[in-house]
BAGU-387866 format. One record per residue (C-alpha): residue number from 1; x, y, z. Coordinates in pm, 1 decimal. Layout:
N
+-----+----------+----------+----------+
:  nr :       xx :       yy :       zz :
+-----+----------+----------+----------+
: NUM :        X :        Y :        Z :
...
+-----+----------+----------+----------+
***
This chain:
182
+-----+----------+----------+----------+
:  nr :       xx :       yy :       zz :
+-----+----------+----------+----------+
:   1 :   1358.6 :  -3393.3 :    898.4 :
:   2 :   1476.8 :  -3095.3 :   1066.0 :
:   3 :   1411.1 :  -2996.9 :   1436.0 :
:   4 :   1423.5 :  -2625.0 :   1500.8 :
:   5 :   1169.8 :  -2464.3 :   1684.4 :
:   6 :    865.9 :  -2304.0 :   1464.2 :
:   7 :    906.2 :  -1943.2 :   1354.9 :
:   8 :    638.0 :  -1723.9 :   1327.2 :
:   9 :    609.1 :  -1715.1 :    938.2 :
:  10 :    487.8 :  -2083.0 :    963.7 :
:  11 :    169.1 :  -1963.0 :   1158.2 :
:  12 :     16.8 :  -1892.9 :    755.1 :
:  13 :     60.7 :  -2267.6 :    610.4 :
:  14 :   -229.3 :  -2353.4 :    538.7 :
:  15 :   -405.7 :  -2708.7 :    730.3 :
:  16 :   -483.4 :  -2943.0 :    407.4 :
:  17 :   -527.8 :  -3248.7 :    661.9 :
:  18 :   -535.6 :  -3371.5 :   1039.6 :
:  19 :   -356.0 :  -3713.5 :   1141.4 :
:  20 :   -576.3 :  -3911.6 :   1328.6 :
:  21 :   -435.6 :  -4261.4 :   1424.5 :
:  22 :   -147.6 :  -4511.5 :   1313.9 :
:  23 :   -290.7 :  -4774.1 :   1054.0 :
:  24 :    -57.6 :  -5083.1 :   1044.1 :
:  25 :    294.6 :  -5121.6 :   1171.7 :
:  26 :    463.4 :  -4985.6 :    889.9 :
:  27 :    430.5 :  -4652.4 :   1014.5 :
:  28 :    114.5 :  -4556.9 :    799.1 :
:  29 :    -95.4 :  -4302.1 :    997.6 :
:  30 :   -456.2 :  -4214.9 :    897.2 :
:  31 :   -565.6 :  -3896.4 :    840.1 :
:  32 :   -878.8 :  -3617.0 :    742.8 :
:  33 :   -861.6 :  -3435.5 :    432.6 :
:  34 :   -942.9 :  -3033.8 :    533.0 :
:  35 :   -934.7 :  -2993.8 :    153.0 :
:  36 :  -1212.3 :  -3000.0 :   -112.9 :
:  37 :   -963.3 :  -3099.8 :   -404.0 :
:  38 :   -875.1 :  -3472.3 :   -299.7 :
:  39 :   -640.5 :  -3438.7 :   -575.8 :
:  40 :   -433.5 :  -3222.4 :   -412.8 :
:  41 :   -249.4 :  -3479.2 :   -197.4 :
:  42 :   -100.4 :  -3660.7 :   -483.0 :
:  43 :    127.7 :  -3388.1 :   -548.4 :
:  44 :    242.6 :  -3347.5 :   -192.6 :
:  45 :    640.0 :  -3393.5 :   -124.8 :
:  46 :    724.1 :  -3170.7 :    168.7 :
:  47 :    508.6 :  -3073.2 :    424.9 :
:  48 :    509.3 :  -2930.2 :    816.4 :
:  49 :    310.6 :  -3100.4 :   1103.1 :
:  50 :    201.8 :  -2848.4 :   1316.5 :
:  51 :    208.8 :  -2877.7 :   1659.7 :
:  52 :    563.7 :  -2937.8 :   1648.3 :
:  53 :    705.0 :  -2749.5 :   1317.5 :
:  54 :    888.4 :  -3022.0 :   1181.3 :
:  55 :    918.7 :  -3067.5 :    827.6 :
:  56 :    842.2 :  -3469.8 :    657.3 :
:  57 :    890.7 :  -3569.0 :    331.2 :
:  58 :    585.3 :  -3758.2 :    212.6 :
:  59 :    667.9 :  -4103.8 :      5.1 :
:  60 :    282.6 :  -4162.6 :    -24.5 :
:  61 :    -69.8 :  -4043.8 :      0.3 :
:  62 :   -330.0 :  -4251.0 :    -84.8 :
:  63 :   -738.2 :  -4326.4 :      6.1 :
:  64 :   -803.9 :  -4646.7 :    127.6 :
:  65 :  -1219.0 :  -4738.8 :    152.0 :
:  66 :  -1263.7 :  -4375.3 :    190.5 :
:  67 :   -981.0 :  -4327.4 :    411.0 :
:  68 :   -700.7 :  -4085.6 :    348.4 :
:  69 :   -338.4 :  -4254.1 :    444.0 :
:  70 :    -26.1 :  -4070.4 :    466.8 :
:  71 :    334.7 :  -4261.9 :    485.6 :
:  72 :    641.6 :  -3989.6 :    572.7 :
:  73 :    977.8 :  -4075.4 :    524.1 :
:  74 :   1170.6 :  -4183.1 :    856.6 :
:  75 :    822.5 :  -4277.2 :    993.8 :
:  76 :    861.7 :  -4687.4 :    973.3 :
:  77 :    638.6 :  -4813.8 :   1273.1 :
:  78 :    308.3 :  -4776.4 :   1469.5 :
:  79 :    503.9 :  -4617.5 :   1752.5 :
:  80 :    671.3 :  -4360.0 :   1524.7 :
:  81 :    333.2 :  -4297.5 :   1376.5 :
:  82 :    164.7 :  -4274.3 :   1706.3 :
:  83 :    352.9 :  -3957.4 :   1778.9 :
:  84 :    228.0 :  -3775.7 :   1480.6 :
:  85 :   -110.3 :  -3877.1 :   1595.5 :
:  86 :   -351.9 :  -3527.6 :   1602.4 :
:  87 :    -65.3 :  -3299.5 :   1430.6 :
:  88 :   -208.6 :  -3067.4 :   1128.1 :
:  89 :    -29.1 :  -3130.6 :    808.3 :
:  90 :     37.5 :  -2802.2 :    661.2 :
:  91 :    154.8 :  -2652.1 :    309.3 :
:  92 :    316.7 :  -2265.3 :    230.3 :
:  93 :     54.9 :  -2058.7 :    112.7 :
:  94 :    173.9 :  -2038.5 :   -265.9 :
:  95 :    124.3 :  -2445.2 :   -292.5 :
:  96 :   -256.2 :  -2397.1 :   -211.8 :
:  97 :   -487.3 :  -2542.6 :   -514.8 :
:  98 :   -634.4 :  -2303.7 :   -744.8 :
:  99 :   -994.3 :  -2202.1 :   -681.5 :
: 100 :  -1262.8 :  -2197.8 :   -903.8 :
: 101 :  -1470.5 :  -1855.1 :   -914.5 :
: 102 :  -1679.6 :  -1785.4 :   -598.9 :
: 103 :  -1455.1 :  -2010.5 :   -408.3 :
: 104 :  -1254.8 :  -1884.8 :   -128.4 :
: 105 :  -1014.1 :  -2034.3 :    121.2 :
: 106 :  -1161.8 :  -1983.8 :    468.1 :
: 107 :   -824.0 :  -1850.4 :    594.6 :
: 108 :   -849.5 :  -1560.6 :    350.2 :
: 109 :  -1177.0 :  -1413.9 :    527.7 :
: 110 :  -1038.2 :  -1421.9 :    848.6 :
: 111 :  -1003.3 :  -1086.7 :    950.2 :
: 112 :  -1274.3 :   -944.0 :    705.6 :
: 113 :  -1449.6 :   -658.3 :    813.9 :
: 114 :  -1844.5 :   -804.6 :    755.1 :
: 115 :  -2101.7 :   -486.4 :    659.8 :
: 116 :  -2428.9 :   -406.1 :    531.2 :
: 117 :  -2439.9 :   -386.8 :    175.3 :
: 118 :  -2727.5 :   -113.1 :    205.2 :
: 119 :  -2620.5 :    132.0 :    507.5 :
: 120 :  -2253.5 :     30.4 :    481.8 :
: 121 :  -2261.4 :    -36.5 :    870.5 :
: 122 :  -2002.9 :   -233.9 :   1013.1 :
: 123 :  -2113.7 :   -571.8 :   1172.1 :
: 124 :  -1810.7 :   -671.7 :   1298.0 :
: 125 :  -1490.7 :   -884.9 :   1208.3 :
: 126 :  -1477.6 :  -1260.3 :   1088.6 :
: 127 :  -1283.3 :  -1441.9 :   1351.6 :
: 128 :  -1356.2 :  -1809.8 :   1247.7 :
: 129 :  -1604.2 :  -2066.2 :   1117.9 :
: 130 :  -1847.9 :  -2295.2 :   1240.9 :
: 131 :  -1982.5 :  -2622.0 :   1096.0 :
: 132 :  -2265.3 :  -2817.8 :   1133.4 :
: 133 :  -2367.3 :  -2988.3 :    827.5 :
: 134 :  -2540.2 :  -2699.5 :    631.5 :
: 135 :  -2360.3 :  -2427.9 :    517.8 :
: 136 :  -2077.6 :  -2272.9 :    717.9 :
: 137 :  -2151.0 :  -2024.0 :    937.7 :
: 138 :  -1887.4 :  -1700.1 :    992.0 :
: 139 :  -1823.3 :  -1629.8 :   1355.4 :
: 140 :  -1810.6 :  -1285.9 :   1398.3 :
: 141 :  -1631.1 :  -1122.3 :   1650.1 :
: 142 :  -1517.0 :  -1451.6 :   1796.1 :
: 143 :  -1895.8 :  -1580.0 :   1801.2 :
: 144 :  -2091.4 :  -1254.0 :   1913.3 :
: 145 :  -2313.4 :  -1336.9 :   1579.9 :
: 146 :  -2298.7 :  -1626.3 :   1385.2 :
: 147 :  -2389.9 :  -1552.7 :    955.2 :
: 148 :  -2460.6 :  -1837.6 :    750.9 :
: 149 :  -2206.0 :  -1832.3 :    425.7 :
: 150 :  -2428.0 :  -1854.7 :    180.3 :
: 151 :  -2442.2 :  -1619.5 :   -159.9 :
: 152 :  -2787.5 :  -1461.1 :   -118.3 :
: 153 :  -2678.6 :  -1332.1 :    224.9 :
: 154 :  -2289.6 :  -1272.0 :    158.1 :
: 155 :  -2325.6 :  -1108.5 :   -180.7 :
: 156 :  -1985.7 :   -930.3 :   -201.7 :
: 157 :  -1702.7 :  -1103.0 :   -110.8 :
: 158 :  -1359.4 :   -940.2 :   -171.1 :
: 159 :  -1033.2 :  -1109.9 :     46.6 :
: 160 :   -821.9 :   -869.2 :   -109.4 :
: 161 :   -975.4 :   -560.7 :     -2.7 :
: 162 :  -1061.8 :   -733.7 :    337.2 :
: 163 :  -1432.3 :   -696.0 :    303.5 :
: 164 :  -1734.0 :   -906.0 :    283.4 :
: 165 :  -2085.9 :   -708.9 :    236.1 :
: 166 :  -2416.5 :   -886.1 :    371.1 :
: 167 :  -2763.5 :   -867.8 :    278.5 :
: 168 :  -2895.2 :   -997.3 :    636.7 :
: 169 :  -3301.2 :  -1100.2 :    648.8 :
: 170 :  -3486.6 :   -920.7 :    843.7 :
: 171 :  -3436.2 :  -1079.2 :   1209.9 :
: 172 :  -3144.5 :  -1281.2 :   1150.8 :
: 173 :  -2879.4 :  -1075.3 :   1343.2 :
: 174 :  -3093.1 :  -1129.7 :   1653.7 :
: 175 :  -3186.1 :  -1484.2 :   1537.4 :
: 176 :  -2793.0 :  -1613.6 :   1498.7 :
: 177 :  -2698.5 :  -1443.3 :   1787.0 :
: 178 :  -2558.8 :  -1770.1 :   1998.9 :
: 179 :  -2702.0 :  -1856.1 :   2340.6 :
: 180 :  -2607.0 :  -1612.8 :   2641.9 :
: 181 :  -2521.8 :  -1320.4 :   2363.5 :
: 182 :  -2890.9 :  -1185.2 :   2330.3 :
+-----+----------+----------+----------+
***
């Protein structure tokens, strides 16, 4: 483990799980996966936990009845694990899993300019995501507008060019404004 402060370049590390609560008395801690690729956890060796930014060696990660469980080197008691509650487990961008065609990392879409495909009118920039159990919603300009992230609406997605072209159904812009923004 290191004990230094968190340099700015670690801000682009990717969250793969969020630690929840201690499990048992041996320093194990449960987590919520933030990855759609559960096989990735078996490969983890070294991670950083944010907020502290401290580096931890992963001894083991496993699924216990549908719950992800981490065991870190040097975290050997329930009290040690309690100190990690709510920390984000992050990896460097270069260790992300390979995506299938048409899949995107949310972090790569943040900052993309959203345009109407036909008119090229700029609608805004992606500033975040909202999840409610259905399709994810692109948060545009800090929530000024919410756009469903589905193929029929977000028709041309080019993260390398920082552009998402959309075909918005009539009335969608007005209907997807958050309450109080109309």
